[in-house]
N, C-alpha and C positions, 0 to 999 in steps of 0.2 A: 503494500498500499504507500509505504514512503517512496518507492520507486517512482510509481505511478505520480505523486506531487511532485518529485524532482523532475521526472520527464517533462511534465506539464510546464514548469517555470522555462526549461529551453524551448519548448514547444513557444512559448508564448514570446520568448527573444528571437527566437527565428521568424516567428508569424510576423511581428512588428518590423523585423529586417524586412523582409518581402513585401510589407505592405508600405514602407516608405520608399521604396525603390520602384513602386507602381505595381508589382507582379501581383495580378486577381487571387493568386492562390493563397495568398497570407492571410484571407481572411477563413479559410479552411483550416490551414494551422491553426490559427488562433480559437477557431469553434473546438477543434480537438483538444488544444491544451485546456479551454475550459471544461471539457467532459472529463479528461484526466484527473484534472484536480476534483469535480465534483466525485467522481468514481472513489478516489482515493481517499477524501475525506469520510462519504459513507463508509466505505471498508472500515476506515480507522476507529469511526464510532459502533460499527456492527460487531466487529472482533474483539472489543474493551467495553462492550454495554454494560458487565457486569463491574469492572471497575469503576464505569461511570456513575452507577446507581448506589454502589458502597459509597463512594466518595459525595455523592449529593445526599444521602439520607444520613 
């Protein structure tokens, strides 16, 4: 899950670079980076929900 989050940062940087240079594929790379970030955060929450509930109670 942490790898997905780290890959999303790399994808965001790459997408911004392509977007600045006028490449239309930059949008797709940025969307994929946001999806990786979302999946990574959901995965971390899902696999650590027991610890989260213990912390909150």
